[in-house]
Backbone and ligand atoms as CSV (ligand in chain L), in Angstrom:
chain,resi,resn,atom,element,x,y,z
A,1,UNK,N,N,86.266,71.541,82.961
A,1,UNK,CA,C,86.394,70.855,81.679
A,1,UNK,C,C,87.792,71.107,81.124
A,2,UNK,N,N,88.457,70.078,80.667
A,2,UNK,CA,C,89.826,70.275,80.133
A,2,UNK,C,C,89.795,71.108,78.870
A,3,UNK,N,N,90.769,71.982,78.770
A,3,UNK,CA,C,90.843,72.862,77.616
A,3,UNK,C,C,91.659,72.180,76.528
A,4,UNK,N,N,91.078,72.075,75.362
A,4,UNK,CA,C,91.790,71.440,74.254
A,4,UNK,C,C,92.464,72.526,73.424
A,5,UNK,N,N,93.768,72.424,73.332
A,5,UNK,CA,C,94.513,73.414,72.560
A,5,UNK,C,C,94.988,72.779,71.265
A,6,UNK,N,N,94.601,73.381,70.187
A,6,UNK,CA,C,95.010,72.861,68.889
A,6,UNK,C,C,96.433,73.307,68.577
A,7,UNK,N,N,97.276,72.372,68.236
A,7,UNK,CA,C,98.684,72.671,67.924
A,7,UNK,C,C,98.780,73.645,66.766
A,8,UNK,N,N,97.987,73.407,65.709
A,8,UNK,CA,C,98.100,74.246,64.530
A,8,UNK,C,C,97.672,75.675,64.843
A,9,UNK,N,N,96.664,75.818,65.701
A,9,UNK,CA,C,96.213,77.150,66.069
A,9,UNK,C,C,97.320,77.888,66.813
A,10,UNK,N,N,98.027,77.188,67.672
A,10,UNK,CA,C,99.086,77.812,68.456
A,10,UNK,C,C,100.221,78.283,67.559
A,11,UNK,N,N,100.644,77.426,66.623
A,11,UNK,CA,C,101.802,77.776,65.816
A,11,UNK,C,C,101.468,78.803,64.741
A,12,UNK,N,N,100.177,79.012,64.474
A,12,UNK,CA,C,99.811,80.004,63.471
A,12,UNK,C,C,99.990,81.421,64.003
A,13,UNK,N,N,100.055,81.542,65.323
A,13,UNK,CA,C,100.253,82.856,65.916
A,13,UNK,C,C,101.707,83.264,65.757
A,14,UNK,N,N,101.934,84.409,65.128
A,14,UNK,CA,C,103.302,84.799,64.807
A,14,UNK,C,C,104.083,85.239,66.037
A,15,UNK,N,N,103.370,85.762,67.045
A,15,UNK,CA,C,104.107,86.249,68.206
A,15,UNK,C,C,104.190,85.218,69.328
A,16,UNK,N,N,103.720,84.014,69.060
A,16,UNK,CA,C,103.796,82.986,70.091
A,16,UNK,C,C,105.253,82.647,70.371
A,17,UNK,N,N,105.592,82.644,71.648
A,17,UNK,CA,C,106.972,82.345,71.991
A,17,UNK,C,C,107.096,80.854,72.276
A,18,UNK,N,N,108.197,80.288,71.869
A,18,UNK,CA,C,108.391,78.876,72.167
A,18,UNK,C,C,108.518,78.671,73.673
A,19,UNK,N,N,107.758,77.766,74.196
A,19,UNK,CA,C,107.830,77.535,75.634
A,19,UNK,C,C,108.218,76.089,75.900
A,20,UNK,N,N,109.018,75.921,76.912
A,20,UNK,CA,C,109.311,74.580,77.382
A,20,UNK,C,C,108.077,74.107,78.145
A,21,UNK,N,N,108.111,72.948,78.678
A,21,UNK,CA,C,106.989,72.429,79.439
A,21,UNK,C,C,106.587,73.452,80.495
A,22,UNK,N,N,105.373,73.998,80.371
A,22,UNK,CA,C,104.988,75.092,81.257
A,22,UNK,C,C,104.826,74.617,82.703
A,23,UNK,N,N,104.375,73.399,82.885
A,23,UNK,CA,C,104.199,72.934,84.265
A,23,UNK,C,C,105.544,72.803,84.972
A,24,UNK,N,N,106.578,72.417,84.242
A,24,UNK,CA,C,107.885,72.244,84.855
A,24,UNK,C,C,108.456,73.587,85.308
A,25,UNK,N,N,108.040,74.673,84.628
A,25,UNK,CA,C,108.613,75.973,84.922
A,25,UNK,C,C,107.836,76.735,85.997
A,26,UNK,N,N,106.740,76.169,86.466
A,26,UNK,CA,C,105.944,76.889,87.453
A,26,UNK,C,C,106.678,76.984,88.787
A,27,UNK,N,N,106.571,78.161,89.401
A,27,UNK,CA,C,107.190,78.366,90.702
A,27,UNK,C,C,106.112,78.679,91.722
A,28,UNK,N,N,106.333,78.211,92.920
A,28,UNK,CA,C,105.359,78.408,93.987
A,28,UNK,C,C,105.961,79.334,95.035
A,29,UNK,N,N,105.160,80.306,95.469
A,29,UNK,CA,C,105.622,81.247,96.486
A,29,UNK,C,C,104.701,81.188,97.692
A,30,UNK,N,N,105.298,81.327,98.870
A,30,UNK,CA,C,104.565,81.228,100.118
A,30,UNK,C,C,104.647,82.526,100.903
A,31,UNK,N,N,103.573,82.760,101.681
A,31,UNK,CA,C,103.579,83.840,102.654
A,31,UNK,C,C,104.548,83.455,103.780
A,32,UNK,N,N,104.927,84.431,104.580
A,32,UNK,CA,C,105.816,84.168,105.713
A,32,UNK,C,C,105.191,83.142,106.666
A,33,UNK,N,N,103.856,83.103,106.750
A,33,UNK,CA,C,103.173,82.159,107.651
A,33,UNK,C,C,103.160,80.748,107.088
A,34,UNK,N,N,103.622,80.561,105.849
A,34,UNK,CA,C,103.665,79.224,105.280
A,34,UNK,C,C,102.529,78.938,104.317
A,35,UNK,N,N,101.568,79.871,104.219
A,35,UNK,CA,C,100.441,79.669,103.315
A,35,UNK,C,C,100.877,79.822,101.865
A,36,UNK,N,N,100.409,78.904,101.022
A,36,UNK,CA,C,100.663,79.003,99.594
A,36,UNK,C,C,99.900,80.208,99.047
A,37,UNK,N,N,100.576,81.118,98.380
A,37,UNK,CA,C,99.929,82.346,97.921
A,37,UNK,C,C,99.964,82.506,96.397
A,38,UNK,N,N,101.074,82.102,95.791
A,38,UNK,CA,C,101.222,82.400,94.367
A,38,UNK,C,C,101.897,81.256,93.633
A,39,UNK,N,N,101.333,80.918,92.478
A,39,UNK,CA,C,102.036,80.021,91.566
A,39,UNK,C,C,102.140,80.760,90.244
A,40,UNK,N,N,103.345,80.778,89.681
A,40,UNK,CA,C,103.606,81.619,88.510
A,40,UNK,C,C,104.647,80.953,87.619
A,41,UNK,N,N,104.615,81.293,86.342
A,41,UNK,CA,C,105.538,80.658,85.392
A,41,UNK,C,C,106.875,81.386,85.293
A,42,UNK,N,N,107.071,82.405,86.148
A,42,UNK,CA,C,108.345,83.133,86.103
A,42,UNK,C,C,108.927,83.251,87.507
A,43,UNK,N,N,110.216,83.519,87.556
A,43,UNK,CA,C,110.856,83.810,88.824
A,43,UNK,C,C,110.531,85.260,89.184
A,44,UNK,N,N,109.993,85.481,90.380
A,44,UNK,CA,C,109.633,86.850,90.775
A,44,UNK,C,C,110.836,87.785,90.690
A,45,UNK,N,N,112.003,87.261,90.992
A,45,UNK,CA,C,113.217,88.084,90.992
A,45,UNK,C,C,113.535,88.611,89.594
A,46,UNK,N,N,113.027,87.935,88.562
A,46,UNK,CA,C,113.337,88.341,87.192
A,46,UNK,C,C,112.328,89.351,86.659
A,47,UNK,N,N,111.263,89.609,87.402
A,47,UNK,CA,C,110.224,90.523,86.938
A,47,UNK,C,C,110.573,91.972,87.289
A,48,UNK,N,N,110.000,92.920,86.542
A,48,UNK,CA,C,110.296,94.335,86.823
A,48,UNK,C,C,109.788,94.774,88.190
A,49,UNK,N,N,110.456,95.789,88.755
A,49,UNK,CA,C,110.068,96.319,90.064
A,49,UNK,C,C,109.572,97.755,89.895
A,50,UNK,N,N,108.619,98.115,90.726
A,50,UNK,CA,C,108.133,99.502,90.717
A,50,UNK,C,C,109.164,100.403,91.353
A,51,UNK,N,N,109.334,101.577,90.803
A,51,UNK,CA,C,110.300,102.496,91.396
A,51,UNK,C,C,109.803,103.059,92.715
A,52,UNK,N,N,108.493,103.267,92.820
A,52,UNK,CA,C,107.939,103.916,94.008
A,52,UNK,C,C,108.134,103.099,95.281
A,53,UNK,N,N,107.861,101.809,95.238
A,53,UNK,CA,C,107.916,101.019,96.470
A,53,UNK,C,C,108.668,99.706,96.325
A,54,UNK,N,N,109.257,99.469,95.180
A,54,UNK,CA,C,110.042,98.256,94.998
A,54,UNK,C,C,109.209,96.995,94.817
A,55,UNK,N,N,107.884,97.165,94.680
A,55,UNK,CA,C,107.018,95.996,94.504
A,55,UNK,C,C,107.271,95.338,93.151
A,56,UNK,N,N,107.126,94.026,93.121
A,56,UNK,CA,C,107.295,93.280,91.882
A,56,UNK,C,C,106.039,93.433,91.028
A,57,UNK,N,N,106.229,93.702,89.755
A,57,UNK,CA,C,105.105,93.938,88.856
A,57,UNK,C,C,104.823,92.683,88.038
A,58,UNK,N,N,103.608,92.156,88.159
A,58,UNK,CA,C,103.197,91.020,87.338
A,58,UNK,C,C,102.132,91.507,86.370
A,59,UNK,N,N,102.383,91.353,85.109
A,59,UNK,CA,C,101.389,91.761,84.110
A,59,UNK,C,C,100.230,90.777,84.159
A,60,UNK,N,N,99.012,91.292,84.365
A,60,UNK,CA,C,97.875,90.388,84.529
A,60,UNK,C,C,96.913,90.429,83.349
A,61,UNK,N,N,97.166,91.325,82.394
A,61,UNK,CA,C,96.340,91.331,81.186
A,61,UNK,C,C,97.222,91.586,79.975
A,62,UNK,N,N,96.857,90.940,78.882
A,62,UNK,CA,C,97.600,91.157,77.642
A,62,UNK,C,C,97.471,92.613,77.193
A,63,UNK,N,N,98.548,93.157,76.689
A,63,UNK,CA,C,98.475,94.500,76.103
A,63,UNK,C,C,99.492,94.569,74.983
A,64,UNK,N,N,99.585,95.728,74.348
A,64,UNK,CA,C,100.562,95.890,73.271
A,64,UNK,C,C,101.989,95.718,73.785
A,65,UNK,N,N,102.171,96.050,75.066
A,65,UNK,CA,C,103.513,95.999,75.628
A,65,UNK,C,C,103.966,94.579,75.967
A,66,UNK,N,N,103.028,93.661,76.059
A,66,UNK,CA,C,103.437,92.308,76.395
A,66,UNK,C,C,102.265,91.429,76.769
A,67,UNK,N,N,102.574,90.153,76.913
A,67,UNK,CA,C,101.529,89.201,77.273
A,67,UNK,C,C,101.429,89.087,78.791
A,68,UNK,N,N,100.242,88.738,79.259
A,68,UNK,CA,C,100.040,88.555,80.687
A,68,UNK,C,C,100.842,87.357,81.183
A,69,UNK,N,N,101.330,87.469,82.400
A,69,UNK,CA,C,102.014,86.350,83.005
A,69,UNK,C,C,101.004,85.260,83.348
A,70,UNK,N,N,101.462,84.029,83.368
A,70,UNK,CA,C,100.595,82.927,83.762
A,70,UNK,C,C,100.763,82.735,85.256
A,71,UNK,N,N,99.731,83.073,86.018
A,71,UNK,CA,C,99.865,82.914,87.462
A,71,UNK,C,C,98.515,82.773,88.139
A,72,UNK,N,N,98.548,82.203,89.314
A,72,UNK,CA,C,97.342,82.081,90.131
A,72,UNK,C,C,97.670,82.615,91.506
A,73,UNK,N,N,96.796,83.485,91.990
A,73,UNK,CA,C,97.030,84.147,93.256
A,73,UNK,C,C,95.995,83.678,94.269
A,74,UNK,N,N,96.463,83.229,95.405
A,74,UNK,CA,C,95.582,82.804,96.481
A,74,UNK,C,C,95.599,83.907,97.537
A,75,UNK,N,N,94.762,84.941,97.339
A,75,UNK,CA,C,94.787,86.087,98.237
A,75,UNK,C,C,93.398,86.702,98.345
A,76,UNK,N,N,93.193,87.444,99.439
A,76,UNK,CA,C,91.909,88.083,99.696
A,76,UNK,C,C,92.027,89.577,99.417
A,77,UNK,N,N,91.093,90.107,98.646
A,77,UNK,CA,C,91.095,91.542,98.357
A,77,UNK,C,C,90.341,92.294,99.451
A,78,UNK,N,N,90.948,93.396,99.915
A,78,UNK,CA,C,90.311,94.196,100.963
A,78,UNK,C,C,89.868,95.541,100.402
A,79,UNK,N,N,89.234,96.318,101.282
A,79,UNK,CA,C,88.790,97.659,100.919
A,79,UNK,C,C,89.964,98.476,100.382
A,80,UNK,N,N,89.711,99.311,99.386
A,80,UNK,CA,C,90.810,100.107,98.827
A,80,UNK,C,C,91.321,101.154,99.811
A,81,UNK,N,N,92.584,101.482,99.669
A,81,UNK,CA,C,93.173,102.558,100.468
A,81,UNK,C,C,93.814,103.550,99.506
A,82,UNK,N,N,93.992,104.767,99.990
A,82,UNK,CA,C,94.685,105.767,99.198
A,82,UNK,C,C,96.097,105.914,99.732
A,83,UNK,N,N,97.065,105.800,98.852
A,83,UNK,CA,C,98.461,105.915,99.244
A,83,UNK,C,C,99.013,107.196,98.646
A,84,UNK,N,N,99.740,107.936,99.468
A,84,UNK,CA,C,100.319,109.179,98.972
A,84,UNK,C,C,101.520,108.887,98.101
A,85,UNK,N,N,101.503,109.482,96.942
A,85,UNK,CA,C,102.641,109.372,96.038
A,85,UNK,C,C,103.050,110.777,95.635
A,86,UNK,N,N,104.236,110.858,95.109
A,86,UNK,CA,C,104.685,112.146,94.603
A,86,UNK,C,C,103.704,112.598,93.526
A,87,UNK,N,N,103.143,113.789,93.697
A,87,UNK,CA,C,102.252,114.319,92.683
A,87,UNK,C,C,100.837,113.809,92.764
A,88,UNK,N,N,100.454,113.181,93.877
A,88,UNK,CA,C,99.059,112.777,93.998
A,88,UNK,C,C,98.857,111.556,94.861
A,89,UNK,N,N,97.701,110.944,94.695
A,89,UNK,CA,C,97.370,109.764,95.463
A,89,UNK,C,C,97.167,108.584,94.539
A,90,UNK,N,N,97.339,107.425,95.110
A,90,UNK,CA,C,97.171,106.214,94.329
A,90,UNK,C,C,96.220,105.296,95.074
A,91,UNK,N,N,95.220,104.791,94.369
A,91,UNK,CA,C,94.275,103.884,95.003
A,91,UNK,C,C,94.827,102.463,94.930
A,92,UNK,N,N,94.856,101.806,96.057
A,92,UNK,CA,C,95.344,100.419,96.086
A,92,UNK,C,C,94.285,99.498,96.677
A,93,UNK,N,N,93.960,98.476,95.942
A,93,UNK,CA,C,93.108,97.411,96.480
A,93,UNK,C,C,94.068,96.344,96.984
A,94,UNK,N,N,94.111,96.219,98.286
A,94,UNK,CA,C,95.180,95.411,98.866
A,94,UNK,C,C,94.846,93.928,98.908
A,95,UNK,N,N,95.879,93.150,98.612
A,95,UNK,CA,C,95.760,91.697,98.619
A,95,UNK,C,C,96.373,91.169,99.907
A,96,UNK,N,N,95.595,90.344,100.607
A,96,UNK,CA,C,96.067,89.819,101.881
A,96,UNK,C,C,96.139,88.303,101.854
A,97,UNK,N,N,97.063,87.778,102.646
A,97,UNK,CA,C,97.166,86.337,102.822
A,97,UNK,C,C,95.859,85.838,103.443
A,98,UNK,N,N,95.253,84.784,102.889
A,98,UNK,CA,C,93.980,84.293,103.423
A,98,UNK,C,C,94.120,83.654,104.805
A,99,UNK,N,N,95.326,83.343,105.224
A,99,UNK,CA,C,95.510,82.687,106.513
A,99,UNK,C,C,95.902,83.660,107.617
A,100,UNK,N,N,96.982,84.421,107.429
A,100,UNK,CA,C,97.464,85.276,108.516
A,100,UNK,C,C,97.074,86.734,108.308
A,101,UNK,N,N,96.457,87.052,107.160
A,101,UNK,CA,C,95.949,88.390,106.892
A,101,UNK,C,C,97.034,89.434,106.615
A,102,UNK,N,N,98.262,89.007,106.503
A,102,UNK,CA,C,99.338,89.935,106.160
A,102,UNK,C,C,99.138,90.415,104.724
A,103,UNK,N,N,99.435,91.693,104.501
A,103,UNK,CA,C,99.329,92.182,103.127
A,103,UNK,C,C,100.478,91.634,102.299
A,104,UNK,N,N,100.173,91.101,101.141
A,104,UNK,CA,C,101.224,90.542,100.292
A,104,UNK,C,C,101.355,91.315,98.970
A,105,UNK,N,N,100.344,92.134,98.656
A,105,UNK,CA,C,100.420,92.881,97.409
A,105,UNK,C,C,99.209,93.767,97.231
A,106,UNK,N,N,99.034,94.253,96.019
A,106,UNK,CA,C,97.887,95.110,95.725
A,106,UNK,C,C,97.679,95.204,94.226
A,107,UNK,N,N,96.522,95.719,93.858
A,107,UNK,CA,C,96.254,96.060,92.463
A,107,UNK,C,C,95.502,97.374,92.460
A,108,UNK,N,N,95.415,98.016,91.299
A,108,UNK,CA,C,94.835,99.353,91.253
A,108,UNK,C,C,93.350,99.340,90.936
A,109,UNK,N,N,92.807,98.169,90.703
A,109,UNK,CA,C,91.407,98.072,90.276
A,109,UNK,C,C,90.590,97.254,91.274
A,110,UNK,N,N,89.257,97.440,91.290
A,110,UNK,CA,C,88.392,96.681,92.200
A,110,UNK,C,C,88.406,95.185,91.882
A,111,UNK,N,N,87.882,94.362,92.794
A,111,UNK,CA,C,87.840,92.915,92.562
A,111,UNK,C,C,87.147,92.597,91.238
A,112,UNK,N,N,87.385,91.452,90.640
A,112,UNK,CA,C,88.225,90.368,91.160
A,112,UNK,C,C,89.721,90.620,90.972
A,113,UNK,N,N,90.507,89.717,91.556
A,113,UNK,CA,C,91.948,89.746,91.361
A,113,UNK,C,C,92.232,89.657,89.860
A,114,UNK,N,N,93.226,90.415,89.402
A,114,UNK,CA,C,93.638,90.454,87.999
A,114,UNK,C,C,92.692,91.281,87.132
A,115,UNK,N,N,91.811,92.097,87.710
A,115,UNK,CA,C,90.905,92.893,86.882
A,115,UNK,C,C,91.634,94.064,86.228
A,116,UNK,N,N,92.801,94.419,86.740
A,116,UNK,CA,C,93.573,95.516,86.155
A,116,UNK,C,C,94.731,94.992,85.348
A,117,UNK,N,N,95.516,95.908,84.780
A,117,UNK,CA,C,96.627,95.494,83.928
A,117,UNK,C,C,97.780,94.829,84.684
A,118,UNK,N,N,97.920,95.184,85.977
A,118,UNK,CA,C,99.044,94.632,86.740
A,118,UNK,C,C,98.607,94.205,88.133
A,119,UNK,N,N,99.346,93.245,88.664
A,119,UNK,CA,C,99.240,92.898,90.082
A,119,UNK,C,C,100.612,93.153,90.678
A,120,UNK,N,N,100.641,93.779,91.841
A,120,UNK,CA,C,101.916,94.112,92.473
A,120,UNK,C,C,102.117,93.245,93.707
A,121,UNK,N,N,103.309,92.692,93.825
A,121,UNK,CA,C,103.648,91.877,94.991
A,121,UNK,C,C,104.646,92.665,95.840
A,122,UNK,N,N,104.313,92.849,97.110
A,122,UNK,CA,C,105.175,93.648,97.980
A,122,UNK,C,C,106.547,93.016,98.115
A,123,UNK,N,N,107.525,93.887,98.190
A,123,UNK,CA,C,108.907,93.465,98.364
A,123,UNK,C,C,109.041,92.648,99.658
A,124,UNK,N,N,109.601,91.482,99.543
A,124,UNK,CA,C,109.857,90.682,100.737
A,124,UNK,C,C,108.655,89.954,101.307
A,125,UNK,N,N,107.497,90.031,100.629
A,125,UNK,CA,C,106.288,89.420,101.186
A,125,UNK,C,C,106.245,87.909,100.985
A,126,UNK,N,N,106.814,87.448,99.889
A,126,UNK,CA,C,106.697,86.034,99.554
A,126,UNK,C,C,108.063,85.376,99.403
A,127,UNK,N,N,108.116,84.102,99.761
A,127,UNK,CA,C,109.350,83.355,99.598
A,127,UNK,C,C,109.072,82.031,98.921
A,128,UNK,N,N,110.124,81.422,98.400
A,128,UNK,CA,C,109.939,80.162,97.682
A,128,UNK,C,C,110.064,78.952,98.592
A,129,UNK,N,N,110.527,79.178,99.804
A,129,UNK,CA,C,110.662,78.052,100.721
A,129,UNK,C,C,109.636,78.205,101.826
A,130,UNK,N,N,108.787,77.216,101.954
A,130,UNK,CA,C,107.715,77.295,102.933
A,130,UNK,C,C,108.275,77.399,104.350
A,131,UNK,N,N,107.764,78.346,105.127
A,131,UNK,CA,C,108.172,78.477,106.515
A,131,UNK,C,C,109.457,79.233,106.728
A,132,UNK,N,N,109.997,79.825,105.658
A,132,UNK,CA,C,111.235,80.587,105.819
A,132,UNK,C,C,111.000,82.036,105.411
A,133,UNK,N,N,111.509,82.940,106.217
A,133,UNK,CA,C,111.332,84.361,105.923
A,133,UNK,C,C,112.192,84.724,104.705
A,134,UNK,N,N,111.592,85.385,103.712
A,134,UNK,CA,C,112.372,85.762,102.529
A,134,UNK,C,C,113.563,86.634,102.911
A,135,UNK,N,N,114.690,86.467,102.234
A,135,UNK,CA,C,115.912,87.204,102.588
A,135,UNK,C,C,115.744,88.714,102.531
A,136,UNK,N,N,114.811,89.200,101.666
A,136,UNK,CA,C,114.666,90.648,101.546
A,136,UNK,C,C,113.539,91.206,102.413
A,137,UNK,N,N,112.966,90.389,103.296
A,137,UNK,CA,C,111.800,90.807,104.083
A,137,UNK,C,C,112.099,92.016,104.963
A,138,UNK,N,N,113.307,92.067,105.503
A,138,UNK,CA,C,113.634,93.148,106.429
A,138,UNK,C,C,114.651,94.118,105.832
A,139,UNK,N,N,114.776,94.087,104.531
A,139,UNK,CA,C,115.807,94.882,103.862
A,139,UNK,C,C,115.686,96.374,104.154
A,140,UNK,N,N,114.449,96.848,104.338
A,140,UNK,CA,C,114.266,98.295,104.515
A,140,UNK,C,C,114.142,98.703,105.977
A,141,UNK,N,N,114.243,97.759,106.888
A,141,UNK,CA,C,113.948,98.049,108.291
A,141,UNK,C,C,114.871,99.083,108.905
A,142,UNK,N,N,116.114,99.125,108.478
A,142,UNK,CA,C,117.010,100.095,109.104
A,142,UNK,C,C,117.073,101.430,108.359
A,143,UNK,N,N,116.193,101.587,107.391
A,143,UNK,CA,C,116.100,102.891,106.741
A,143,UNK,C,C,115.301,103.818,107.648
A,144,UNK,N,N,115.687,105.068,107.660
A,144,UNK,CA,C,114.944,106.051,108.449
A,144,UNK,C,C,113.782,106.559,107.592
A,145,UNK,N,N,112.584,106.359,108.107
A,145,UNK,CA,C,111.413,106.826,107.371
A,145,UNK,C,C,111.077,108.252,107.777
A,146,UNK,N,N,110.774,109.063,106.822
A,146,UNK,CA,C,110.463,110.461,107.132
A,146,UNK,C,C,109.018,110.745,106.787
L,1,ZN,ZN,ZN,100.195,84.408,105.654
């Protein structure tokens, strides 16, 4: 059912930011296999990155710190894994490409997608041009892992 948005209701909100045509600003991101994975109203490159693993942080729920990003994720959630971090472990519910099964991101909460405050997109996992490997996909390959 189409959602009817009242103009007056929108402008009465004091923190509402002026937006240009939202559909025009939507960006589409693809997995390396060419599968459409993410559509979002922001450029991934402009979003904050996690210090721990360089993953792109997408806010998926409104909070005092900011509004949730407008995005749709086409991904499959898998069993959670524990990742070692400095000072403890971190539970990750991993998001996989529905076609080639490559991991493209994760979230810290159980399904459904976006149930937690953030969704993380792995560095180099997605590109804006279908069928082309993102330029940063192999950026860390020559680092020595210890
Ligand atoms: Zn894929």
